[in-house]
C-alpha positions as CSV (number, residue, x, y, z in Angstrom):
1,M,-4.5,-39.9,-4.7
2,A,-4.8,-36.1,-4.7
3,V,-6.1,-34.4,-1.7
4,N,-8.8,-31.7,-2.1
5,V,-8.3,-28.8,0.2
6,N,-12.1,-28.2,0.4
7,D,-12.5,-31.8,1.6
8,K,-9.8,-31.3,4.3
9,I,-11.5,-28.0,5.5
10,K,-14.9,-29.8,5.7
11,K,-13.4,-32.4,8.1
12,L,-12.2,-29.7,10.5
13,R,-14.1,-28.7,13.6
14,P,-16.2,-25.6,13.2
15,A,-13.9,-23.6,15.5
16,Q,-10.8,-24.6,13.5
17,R,-12.6,-23.8,10.2
18,K,-13.6,-20.4,11.5
19,K,-10.0,-19.6,12.6
20,I,-8.6,-20.6,9.2
21,E,-11.2,-18.6,7.4
22,A,-10.5,-15.5,9.5
23,R,-6.7,-15.8,8.9
24,A,-7.4,-16.3,5.1
25,A,-9.4,-13.1,5.1
26,E,-6.6,-11.3,6.9
27,L,-4.1,-12.5,4.3
28,I,-6.3,-11.5,1.4
29,A,-6.8,-8.0,3.0
30,E,-3.1,-7.5,3.2
31,E,-2.7,-7.5,-0.6
32,M,-5.0,-5.4,-2.8
33,S,-4.9,-3.6,-6.1
34,L,-5.5,0.1,-6.1
35,R,-9.1,-0.6,-7.4
36,E,-9.7,-3.1,-4.6
37,L,-8.3,-0.7,-2.0
38,R,-10.5,2.1,-3.3
39,R,-13.6,-0.1,-3.2
40,A,-12.7,-1.3,0.3
41,R,-12.6,2.3,1.4
42,K,-16.1,2.7,-0.2
43,L,-14.9,5.4,-2.6
44,T,-16.0,5.9,-6.2
45,Q,-13.6,6.8,-9.0
46,V,-15.4,10.1,-9.3
47,R,-14.7,11.0,-5.7
48,V,-11.0,10.1,-5.9
49,A,-10.7,11.9,-9.2
50,K,-12.3,15.1,-7.6
51,T,-9.8,14.9,-4.7
52,L,-6.9,14.5,-7.1
53,G,-8.1,17.1,-9.5
54,I,-8.2,14.7,-12.4
55,T,-10.9,13.0,-14.5
56,Q,-12.7,9.7,-13.5
57,D,-11.2,8.2,-16.7
58,S,-7.7,9.0,-15.4
59,V,-8.4,7.2,-12.2
60,S,-9.7,4.2,-14.1
61,R,-6.5,4.2,-16.2
62,L,-4.3,4.6,-13.1
63,E,-6.0,1.6,-11.4
64,K,-5.2,-0.6,-14.4
65,R,-1.5,0.4,-14.6
66,S,1.2,-2.0,-13.2
67,D,3.9,0.7,-13.1
68,V,3.2,3.9,-11.3
69,L,5.4,6.8,-10.1
70,L,5.7,6.8,-6.4
71,S,4.5,10.4,-6.2
72,T,1.4,9.4,-8.1
73,L,0.8,6.4,-5.8
74,R,1.3,8.6,-2.7
75,K,-1.2,11.2,-3.9
76,T,-3.7,8.5,-4.8
77,I,-3.4,6.8,-1.4
78,K,-3.6,10.3,0.3
79,A,-6.8,10.9,-1.7
80,M,-8.2,7.7,-0.2
81,G,-7.4,9.0,3.3
82,G,-4.2,7.0,3.8
83,D,-0.4,7.5,3.9
84,L,2.1,5.6,1.8
85,S,5.1,3.9,3.4
86,L,7.8,1.9,1.7
87,I,9.4,-1.0,3.4
88,A,12.4,-2.9,2.1
89,E,12.6,-6.6,3.2
90,F,15.7,-8.7,3.3
91,P,16.2,-12.3,4.3
92,D,19.0,-11.5,6.7
93,R,17.7,-8.5,8.6
94,P,14.5,-7.0,9.9
95,P,12.4,-4.8,7.5
96,V,13.7,-1.3,6.8
97,V,11.3,1.7,6.3
98,L,12.6,3.8,3.5
99,T,12.4,7.5,4.1
100,G,12.6,10.5,1.7
101,I,11.2,8.5,-1.3
102,A,7.5,8.5,-1.1
103,E,7.2,11.7,0.9
104,E,5.6,14.9,-0.5
105,Y,8.3,17.1,1.0
106,P,11.4,14.9,1.8
107,A,13.8,16.1,4.4
108,P,16.7,18.0,2.9
109,K,19.9,15.8,2.6
110,P,22.9,16.9,4.5
111,T,25.6,18.4,2.3
112,G,28.5,17.1,4.3
113,R,30.0,20.6,4.6
114,K,30.5,22.3,7.9
115,H,29.5,25.9,7.9
116,M,32.1,28.3,9.2
117,S,30.9,30.9,11.7
118,A,31.7,34.5,10.8
119,H,33.0,35.8,14.1
120,A,35.0,39.0,13.8
């Protein structure tokens, strides 16, 4: 016989149920669309558009896209008051924060050449 998760939750003690609901809310909060993030920040499309220097319609279209340039995403997150970080996750090592990709002004890359001093 199939087990209904709601029936299982109803059988839990109130403290257990509250703990599970709190953790579920945390997990849901960890993953949001741009629209959900903007709403969670209590911002309107008009306000974000004004900060970005674009139209409200452009913000609406941006929120519906599934493929966005990192520079556009960074600017949008910045307009909401945040900063964008990229993290690469692998099964065999701890997460790695990627640098120089989503930054407005990435640090210059070393050229690998040694500069000769002009001493006469």
